[in-house]
N, C-alpha and C positions, 0 to 999 in steps of 0.2 A: 504493500500498500504506500509506503515512504519513497518508495521508489519512483512509482507511477506519480506522484503528486510532485515532485522534484523535477520528473521530466515534464507534466503540463504547466510547471512556474517558468520553465524556460522555452518552451514552444506554443505554448497557448496561456499565456500569464491573463489576459482579457477574459478567459472563461472562468478562471478562479473567481477573479474579482466580481463578475457578474452572479455568480453562485452565491459567494460570500454576501454579497446585498439582499438577493433574494432569500438567502437564510435568514440573515438579520430581519427584514419583514416578518417571515412566517414566526419568526422566534417570539418577536414582539407581541404578534398577535396573540399567539397561544398565553402568553402573560396577562395580557390585558383584555380580553375578549369579552364581549363586543366593544368595539372601537372605531370611531370614525377616522375618515381620511384625514382631515386638518390636525387631530392629535396625533395621529400616526406620524405626520410629515414633520410636526413639530419635534416630537420625542426623537426620531429618528436623523434630523436635521437634512431631509431630503426637500426638494422644492416639490409643490404639489402636482406640478406637472410631469416631472420624473416619477413621483410617486404613483400617479393615475396610470402610466404608460405599465408600471410593474404589475399594480393591482389587476389591468385588465388580463395582463399574461396569465397571472396566479388563477385568476377566476377561469379563463379558456381551459387551463389545466386541470380544472376541478380539485383546487388545492386550498379554495378559501369560499367562502359564501358571504355576498355582500347584501345585506338588508337596511331597512331603516334604523335598526337600533344599532347598525355596524357591523365591521367586518369580523367573521370567525372563521377557524379552521375546518374544513369536511376532515371526513375520517380518513380520507386518502391524504391530506396535508397534516394530518396528526401523524400518520404513519411513516410518512417522507421525513419530516422534520426529526422522528426518532431515529431512523435509518442514517439521516445526516450526521448525526452529532458527532459521532466518534471521527468522521471524516473531517468534518470543519476544525475540530481541535489539532489533527495534525497539520491542517492548513495553516492555519492562524498560529501556532506553536504553542498552544496550551498543553498539549502532551509533554514538550520539552520542560514547560515551566513545574508541571507536577512532577516530573522526575527529578529535575534540579531541586526542588523544594523537600520533595521526600529523604534526598541523600544528604542536602546541607543540614536540616533539622532531626533527620534520622528517626523519622515517624515513618508510619508503617503505609499509609494512603493519604494522598491529597486529591482533593477535587477540584478543580479552577474554571470558573466560569466567567464568560467574557464581560467586558465592561468594569466601571469603578463605582461601589456605590455609593463613594462620597460626592461623585459627580451627578450620578442617575440613579435615585431612589429606586426606580424600578428593578435595579440589579439585585436589591435585595429579595424580590420574589424569585429572581433565576436562582439564587442560591438555595431559597426556602424550596424550590422544586427540585434540585440535586440534592438534599438532604432526605427528601422523602423518597426519591428512588433510593438513595443509599439504605435508609431504613428498611424498605421492603425486601432489598435484598438480604436483609440481615435478620429477619423476624422467624422465630420458630413456631412451633403450632400453639405456645402458652407464651406470652410476652408481658412484662410488667414494664412498661417506658416512664422513665422520670425525666420530667421536661421544666428547664428553668425559664426564667422570665427574659423580658428584653424586647427591643422592637424587631430585632433580627430573626427571635425566634417564632415571634409573632407571625413572620412572614413565612415560616415552615407551616404555623397551623392553616394558614390561607390557602398553601398549597397542597393542603393533605387530602386524600382521596380515600375511598372505601378499598380495603384490600382485598383483592379477586381470589385469593385463596381463601378466604373468610376463615383467618386464624385467631385466635382469642388474644385480645389486645386491651391491656388494662393502663391507663394512662394515670399517672400521679406528680404532682408539682413537687419538684425537686427540692423545694425549702418554702418556707412560709414566704408572704410576700405583699402584705397587707398596706406597705408604705408606698409603694409603686402605683402610676396611672393605672386605672381599672383594665385597660386594655392591655397593658405590658406587663401584669402580674402573671405569676408562674400558675395560679389556679384559673384566671381566665384562659390562658392559651392552651393550659391541660383540657380543659372543658371543651373548648374548639376543636382541638385536635380529636379527642375523643369522638365527638360528634361527625366530624368529617369521616373520620374513618369506620363508622360503626362499630365502635367500640365502646367500652365503659370507663368510667373515672371514678376518683375518689379525690377528696380536696383537703387542703390543710389551712384551716381558717385561724391563721396566728399571724402577728407583726414579721416583718422581715428581720428587725433587730430586737433584742431583747436584754434585761438586764439578767446578771448571773442569779438574781434569787426568783425571777420569774421564768427564767429558763428551765431552772430545776424544778419548779413546780408544774409548769405546762408539759413537761415531757412525761410526767407520769399520769396525764390525764388518760384514761381508756382508749378513747377514740383518737386522741393524737397517738399515743403509743402504737396503736394497729397503723394508722398510716406511715409512720415513721419505720415501720418493720418491712412495709411495702417497699417503700424508698429504698432502703438499704438492701433489699433483696431485688433489686431491679436488672433485668436482662440487658437493658439499654438505657443511656442515658443522651439527653440532646441539651446543648448548652451554648452560652455565647461566651464571648470574651470582651472586656469593658476595658475601655482606657481608664485606667485608675483615676484621674481628677475627675473627670466626668461623672464616673459611678459614684465617688464620694460626696460629690455636689447635688448629684440627684436624689440621695440617700437623705440629704440635711444632716451630715455626719457633723459631729460636735467640733468646735473649733480646735480643740488640743488632739485630737484624733486627726483632724485635718492636716496639722502641724505636722504631726509624726510620719503620715504618708508622703507630705512633700518633702520634707526635709532626709527620709529614706529613699528620695528619688523613686518612688513607685510609679511602674508604668502599667502595670495591668491588673485586672480584676475579674476572679472567677469565684463563683459560691460563697463572697463574703472575704475573700482572703485576696490580700494584696501583694503582688510581687514586684521586685526591681528588674533591672535588666538582666541580671544573672540568672533569674527565676527562682531566688530567694523569698520566702514569705515574709513580709515586713510589717503586717499588721491584719489582723482577723476580726471580724465582727462576729458576735455570738448570735448564731441563727439557729434555727430547727430544722432539721432535715438532712440534705445530702452533706459530707463532709470530704474533703480532699481525699483522706485517706481510704474511704469507701470505694473510690474509683478504681484503685488498683484491682478488686475482686468483680468488677462488672466487664461483661463479656464486649459490649460495645459501646464506646464512649465515643461521641460524634460531636466535634465543636463547629460552630458556625461564625464566622466573622469575617468582614471584609471591609474594602476601603482602604487607599493607600496611608491614610492617618492611625491604621490599627496595626500596621506591620510589626511596630515596636512592642505592641502588646502580645499579639499572636505569638512573635519569637520567644518573647519573656517566659510566657504562660508553658509553652509547649516543651520548654527545657525541662519541666519537672512532670510532664505527661506524654512520654515517647508513644505510648500505643491509643493514643488519639486520633481518630480519623478527622482530618480537618477539610472542612468546605469552606472555600474563598473565592475571591474574585481577580480579575487579572491586576486591579490596582494594587491590593495588597500583595498579590505573589509577585509581582515585579519589583516591589519595593524590597520583599524578602530577600530575593535572588540579589538585589544591589548591594544591601545590607552585608 
């Protein structure tokens, strides 16, 4: 396959550029359908005249439907874009990026999607879709999936679909999270994922941060104890990786703790742990639910994080989590290789 692509680049470069352009159009329609022509034109940076010509071609090829509501993929279009994914990764160099990051960071698997979520927020949906595909490849007959909070993991929930093999799926929040915006709380995301996957869920109705006394009291509550047991016995964990300062501010961290995080040069956050560039934990928030040590015995740990600005955070966290599967975007991937 690689040899054929190299030959095409030499002899028929126009064919590859046209294929890439049409693939991008189909990919964006898949993520945002139904979508109008004007919105699609603005998002892809194509003139309406050029896009009109491409849309007409794709419609004649029975790859898209055009209606008053907007454009959607046909079944044939969905099948084609799925078949094209691996080819387009070779053409665009994403396969090389994936292999380079796996070698450089010493992790088992990396999936890179096109784009930079710092510049194009819709790229988070593409990461979400890639995460769902990775999850479904690793499901067993019975599964407990622990889900963290955050905007990126919310995109994973948005792209979730029913499991074609009808396997048992129980979704649980990785930790408490009543301090976040409702749509970004682990509980909300967990429930959405379960409903879209036609699975079941259990919730953890406790604050994200607790005093030592409150923590000791709450973990003895029978209902909370039961959910914590499910979390610690998860077969899969889905989580994001945050920028340390951004996450500390979002959680309205106390001034003395904020100073501690800044003075320790923390760059990453996950599960309430703050990491410096060497991957050392420099601060920890007292939370109920998944702890860093629990990850070692969980079969599939999937981290979803993208955007060039997140590269330092991703690198720092993965220094202490080598068996993590990373779902990221081109913006973060190029920065990781550059660093």
